[in-house]
TORROTI-775170 format. One line per 4 residues: number of its first residue (from 1); their letters; for each residue x, y, z of N, C-alpha, C. Coordinates in pm, 1 decimal. Layout:
<sites>
NUM = A = X:Y:Z:X:Y:Z:X:Y:Z ~ ...
</sites>
This chain:
<sites>
1 = MKKF = 5041.0:-2468.8:741.5:5124.6:-2469.8:867.6:5058.4:-2439.5:991.5 ~ 4956.4:-2366.5:956.8:4871.1:-2318.1:1063.3:4809.8:-2432.7:1084.0 ~ 4772.0:-2451.3:1044.4:4634.8:-2619.1:1038.8:4742.0:-2721.9:1124.7 ~ 4859.8:-2727.5:1115.1:4903.9:-2848.9:1168.2:4968.3:-2767.7:1303.5
5 = AFVV = 4998.9:-2658.2:1357.3:5028.3:-2611.5:1468.9:4890.4:-2610.3:1496.7 ~ 4798.3:-2612.3:1470.6:4683.5:-2601.1:1558.3:4598.5:-2800.0:1598.1 ~ 4651.7:-2808.6:1514.1:4638.2:-2983.2:1515.7:4711.8:-3042.5:1643.3 ~ 4819.8:-3013.2:1635.8:4931.6:-3044.6:1724.4:4904.2:-3000.7:1857.7
9 = LATI = 4842.7:-2862.3:1906.1:4823.8:-2785.0:1998.9:4699.7:-2866.4:2054.8 ~ 4574.3:-2873.2:2001.6:4476.3:-2966.4:1987.3:4484.8:-3093.9:2082.1 ~ 4596.6:-3147.4:1990.5:4610.8:-3303.2:2075.2:4709.3:-3313.2:2189.2 ~ 4778.6:-3214.9:2213.0:4904.4:-3217.0:2336.2:4826.3:-3168.7:2444.9
13 = TPFF = 4722.9:-3030.5:2455.3:4666.2:-2980.5:2552.4:4594.6:-3040.3:2649.2 ~ 4513.4:-3142.7:2639.7:4459.7:-3184.6:2725.9:4550.0:-3298.0:2812.2 ~ 4662.1:-3357.7:2748.8:4715.9:-3417.7:2831.1:4764.5:-3349.2:2960.2 ~ 4784.7:-3197.3:2907.9:4850.7:-3141.7:3064.7:4719.9:-3079.2:3146.4
17 = FACQ = 4610.2:-3102.8:3110.3:4505.9:-3061.3:3205.2:4440.3:-3180.9:3245.1 ~ 4452.0:-3325.6:3199.6:4351.9:-3434.6:3247.3:4336.0:-3433.4:3367.3 ~ 4456.5:-3398.2:3430.0:4434.1:-3475.0:3569.6:4430.1:-3329.0:3684.3 ~ 4421.8:-3253.6:3629.3:4371.0:-3161.4:3717.5:4206.2:-3160.0:3784.0
21 = DQAP = 4211.3:-3102.8:3946.6:4091.2:-3162.5:3998.2:3941.0:-3124.8:3897.4 ~ 3831.2:-3146.2:3905.4:3725.2:-3042.0:3863.0:3652.9:-2948.0:3909.8 ~ 3701.5:-2958.1:4066.2:3659.5:-2874.9:4162.1:3775.9:-2775.4:4175.6 ~ 3781.3:-2679.8:4228.5:3914.6:-2607.7:4311.5:3936.0:-2715.4:4438.7
25 = ATKV = 4013.6:-2705.0:4442.9:4066.9:-2807.3:4612.4:4053.9:-2711.2:4741.2 ~ 4013.6:-2761.2:4798.7:3998.1:-2693.6:4940.8:4121.7:-2701.0:5033.5 ~ 4159.8:-2613.9:5107.4:4234.4:-2605.7:5151.5:4205.0:-2733.9:5325.2 ~ 4266.9:-2814.0:5345.3:4225.7:-2868.3:5422.3:4355.7:-2920.8:5520.2
29 = PPIA = 4404.5:-2867.2:5638.1:4513.6:-2928.4:5724.9:4550.2:-3088.9:5714.7 ~ 4669.3:-3107.0:5685.5:4714.8:-3236.4:5639.5:4677.0:-3308.2:5815.5 ~ 4648.0:-3440.8:5752.6:4587.6:-3555.4:5826.5:4742.7:-3656.0:5851.3 ~ 4795.0:-3620.2:5992.9:4880.9:-3722.4:6051.0:4979.0:-3746.6:6006.6
33 = VASD = 5053.1:-3652.9:5887.0:5160.0:-3631.8:5804.0:5280.1:-3657.2:5870.3 ~ 5334.2:-3747.7:5843.1:5470.9:-3794.4:5931.4:5592.6:-3713.7:5849.9 ~ 5662.9:-3629.6:5930.6:5798.6:-3547.3:5874.3:5903.2:-3703.3:5886.3 ~ 5889.2:-3722.2:5971.0:6027.2:-3857.7:5938.8:5947.8:-3978.0:5982.9
37 = KVSV = 5947.6:-4092.5:5899.5:5871.0:-4163.1:5884.8:5928.4:-4238.6:6036.0 ~ 5820.4:-4291.1:6127.8:5874.6:-4407.2:6184.1:5843.5:-4584.7:6124.4 ~ 5903.6:-4658.1:6182.4:5895.7:-4782.8:6118.0:5743.8:-4823.4:6190.3 ~ 5672.5:-4883.8:6088.4:5556.2:-4891.9:6108.3:5532.0:-5054.3:6139.1
41 = VANQ = 5458.7:-5097.5:6252.8:5416.7:-5272.7:6242.9:5281.9:-5293.3:6198.3 ~ 5234.5:-5330.7:6078.1:5099.3:-5322.9:6028.4:5063.7:-5422.7:6083.1 ~ 4946.5:-5421.9:6141.1:4861.2:-5541.7:6189.6:4707.4:-5534.2:6131.0 ~ 4666.4:-5424.7:6064.8:4570.0:-5444.9:6003.7:4589.4:-5389.3:5823.1
45 = AMEM = 4456.3:-5448.4:5722.5:4489.0:-5417.9:5609.6:4324.2:-5341.6:5564.1 ~ 4320.0:-5285.6:5480.7:4206.7:-5242.9:5430.9:4214.6:-5208.0:5301.5 ~ 4110.1:-5215.6:5234.1:4113.0:-5192.0:5075.3:3969.7:-5056.8:5067.3 ~ 4003.1:-4976.1:4971.9:3911.2:-4886.6:4958.6:3906.9:-4877.3:4795.6
49 = TIEG = 3771.0:-4839.3:4766.3:3725.7:-4788.4:4642.8:3719.5:-4624.2:4645.2 ~ 3818.8:-4571.7:4500.0:3815.7:-4436.6:4523.6:3771.6:-4382.3:4392.7 ~ 3654.6:-4282.8:4380.4:3596.3:-4249.3:4287.2:3699.1:-4108.5:4231.5 ~ 3692.3:-4053.8:4132.3:3700.1:-3942.0:4068.0:3857.5:-3930.3:4021.3
53 = MTCA = 3896.5:-4050.7:3996.1:4045.3:-4049.8:3932.5:4024.3:-4035.6:3785.9 ~ 4153.4:-3941.4:3758.4:4125.5:-3942.4:3575.0:4235.9:-4020.8:3509.7 ~ 4356.2:-4044.0:3583.8:4463.3:-4110.3:3519.3:4577.7:-4175.8:3649.9 ~ 4647.0:-4248.7:3605.8:4736.2:-4347.6:3687.0:4859.0:-4238.3:3768.0
57 = IGCA = 4912.5:-4169.0:3637.8:5046.3:-4099.0:3691.0:4996.0:-3938.9:3790.7 ~ 4908.2:-3882.9:3759.7:4857.5:-3763.6:3832.4:4800.5:-3833.5:3956.5 ~ 4642.9:-3857.0:3940.8:4577.7:-3918.3:4034.4:4619.6:-3998.1:4120.2 ~ 4623.5:-4135.4:4087.1:4629.5:-4253.7:4176.1:4764.1:-4265.1:4231.7
61 = ATIQ = 4876.0:-4176.0:4174.7:4982.1:-4181.2:4257.4:5031.6:-4060.6:4340.8 ~ 4937.2:-3942.4:4280.7:4917.5:-3854.0:4431.6:4844.4:-3884.3:4529.2 ~ 4789.3:-3978.3:4531.2:4658.6:-4059.1:4656.0:4762.6:-4139.7:4709.3 ~ 4891.1:-4200.6:4668.7:4929.1:-4329.5:4675.2:5033.4:-4230.7:4764.9
65 = KKLN = 5097.8:-4140.7:4740.1:5183.5:-4057.1:4781.5:5169.3:-3984.5:4910.4 ~ 5056.0:-3975.0:4929.6:4979.9:-3863.7:5011.5:4985.2:-3975.6:5202.7 ~ 4920.4:-4119.4:5104.2:4867.3:-4222.8:5190.1:4975.2:-4285.4:5253.3 ~ 5135.5:-4291.1:5180.1:5234.4:-4368.8:5241.9:5329.9:-4263.8:5322.5
69 = ATTG = 5261.7:-4118.7:5316.6:5329.6:-4032.2:5386.0:5309.9:-4009.5:5532.7 ~ 5160.0:-4112.4:5517.7:5071.5:-4075.8:5688.9:5124.1:-4180.3:5798.5 ~ 5144.3:-4105.7:5885.3:5161.3:-4176.7:6017.3:5106.8:-4230.9:6058.6 ~ 5117.4:-4412.4:6068.2:5066.6:-4516.1:6097.5:5018.9:-4598.0:5971.2
73 = ISSA = 5062.4:-4558.5:5856.0:5053.8:-4626.0:5743.7:5213.4:-4683.6:5685.5 ~ 5210.4:-4822.3:5701.6:5343.8:-4905.1:5655.6:5336.5:-4898.0:5515.5 ~ 5210.0:-4964.5:5429.7:5197.5:-4916.7:5283.1:5107.0:-4915.6:5208.3 ~ 5054.3:-4832.0:5146.2:4968.2:-4790.4:5054.3:4969.2:-4847.4:4882.1
77 = TVDF = 4913.1:-4890.2:4818.6:4905.5:-4899.4:4688.5:4782.2:-4881.5:4621.0 ~ 4759.2:-4746.6:4508.9:4644.2:-4749.8:4444.0:4647.2:-4794.2:4334.5 ~ 4558.0:-4872.4:4261.9:4538.4:-4895.6:4132.1:4445.4:-4832.6:4035.0 ~ 4487.1:-4752.5:3969.0:4415.3:-4666.0:3903.3:4290.2:-4750.2:3804.0
81 = ATKK = 4329.4:-4851.6:3772.9:4260.7:-4918.9:3658.7:4087.5:-4991.3:3733.8 ~ 4144.2:-5045.2:3832.7:4072.1:-5089.3:3935.1:3977.8:-4995.0:4042.4 ~ 4046.8:-4921.2:4050.1:3982.5:-4805.2:4140.6:4017.8:-4846.6:4271.5 ~ 4114.4:-4931.8:4311.2:4116.8:-4974.6:4453.5:4233.0:-4927.8:4513.5
85 = ALIL = 4234.6:-4921.7:4637.5:4382.4:-4914.1:4702.6:4394.4:-4987.5:4826.8 ~ 4478.9:-5076.3:4845.7:4505.3:-5161.1:4951.8:4611.2:-5053.6:5033.6 ~ 4584.5:-5093.6:5161.7:4648.3:-5001.9:5283.1:4725.1:-5129.8:5385.3 ~ 4799.1:-5125.8:5442.7:4815.9:-5213.3:5565.0:4908.2:-5084.0:5648.6
89 = FDDK = 4840.4:-5095.0:5778.5:4809.6:-4964.5:5884.7:4826.1:-5034.6:6041.1 ~ 4867.0:-4979.3:6101.1:4908.2:-4985.0:6253.7:4740.2:-4935.3:6317.4 ~ 4668.7:-5003.4:6375.4:4534.2:-4959.6:6413.5:4573.8:-4864.4:6532.8 ~ 4705.4:-4903.6:6569.9:4699.9:-4828.9:6719.6:4744.8:-4688.3:6727.3
93 = QIQP = 4812.6:-4663.4:6562.7:4843.1:-4520.0:6534.4:4739.6:-4439.0:6433.3 ~ 4652.7:-4506.4:6366.2:4551.8:-4446.6:6300.9:4429.7:-4543.2:6267.7 ~ 4335.8:-4476.7:6271.7:4214.3:-4563.3:6271.4:4173.2:-4536.1:6121.7 ~ 4066.8:-4695.3:6096.3:4028.6:-4682.3:5932.8:3965.9:-4558.6:5882.9
97 = TAIR = 3883.0:-4445.2:5980.2:3810.1:-4352.4:5927.8:3903.5:-4251.1:5909.0 ~ 4034.1:-4215.8:5969.7:4083.3:-4128.7:5961.7:4153.4:-4145.6:5818.4 ~ 4163.6:-4255.4:5759.9:4262.8:-4310.9:5668.4:4175.4:-4248.5:5561.2 ~ 4047.2:-4310.9:5555.2:3926.3:-4274.2:5444.5:3924.6:-4142.1:5428.4
101 = EIVP = 3955.8:-4064.8:5525.2:3931.3:-3887.6:5531.8:4072.6:-3813.1:5416.1 ~ 4152.1:-3928.1:5432.4:4288.6:-3874.6:5357.0:4244.0:-3822.0:5206.1 ~ 4175.8:-3923.8:5152.6:4135.0:-3921.7:5015.8:4095.0:-3764.8:4965.9 ~ 3944.8:-3726.6:5007.7:3933.1:-3639.9:4984.2:4026.9:-3499.2:5018.0
105 = AVGA = 4105.8:-3507.4:5093.1:4165.0:-3433.7:5138.8:4294.3:-3400.5:5028.2 ~ 4318.9:-3480.1:4946.1:4420.3:-3457.8:4850.0:4331.2:-3389.1:4726.5 ~ 4225.0:-3390.2:4707.3:4153.4:-3282.1:4615.1:4024.3:-3342.0:4623.7 ~ 3930.8:-3242.6:4591.5:3785.9:-3247.7:4588.4:3719.2:-3324.2:4524.0
109 = AYSV = 3834.2:-3347.6:4383.1:3752.5:-3461.6:4277.5:3754.6:-3583.6:4308.4 ~ 3821.2:-3646.3:4415.9:3861.0:-3763.8:4489.1:3754.9:-3803.7:4630.5 ~ 3707.7:-3913.6:4616.0:3601.5:-3974.7:4716.1:3622.1:-4117.8:4734.9 ~ 3596.0:-4174.7:4889.7:3613.0:-4313.4:4875.9:3420.3:-4371.9:4915.9
113 = SAFE = 3422.1:-4411.5:4780.7:3297.1:-4478.4:4785.6:3268.2:-4612.3:4870.5 ~ 3357.0:-4672.6:4917.9:3375.3:-4813.7:4987.7:3490.2:-4814.9:5066.8 ~ 3498.8:-4856.4:5165.9:3613.2:-4947.6:5217.1:3570.7:-5058.7:5292.5 ~ 3702.0:-5169.5:5327.6:3668.9:-5253.6:5380.5:3791.5:-5308.1:5442.5
117 = ILDR = 3762.3:-5400.8:5590.3:3886.1:-5380.7:5687.4:3906.9:-5551.4:5641.4 ~ 4046.2:-5574.3:5599.4:4058.7:-5724.7:5563.0:4103.5:-5810.9:5656.0 ~ 4063.2:-5966.4:5674.6:4114.4:-6021.2:5780.3:4264.0:-6082.0:5728.1 ~ 4332.8:-6061.6:5839.9:4447.8:-6086.5:5836.2:4526.2:-6203.7:5904.9
</sites>
């Protein structure tokens, strides 16, 4: 019975810690986070490659939620499998470099290795 309990704990435990940052998160003030989302007219689109994600539910979803809560971003989707984020935004409210800085602000393990403004 002890061996069974050990096997169960050894199997389940990694799932609880899989999405934790590898390094402790630094305290970074929020970057233009909207308390009441105002309608945004997206006139620009960009794609980012995000490094450091270890799962779709914790990592990718957390980054996507933070991007979507940012003033000036009308839509953001983060795909864990491809490591890509597609962001639609209003360049009068937020600049691409500011969007790029949001990802590492979510957690120290995340970084943007590339980003590109897409033609619309």
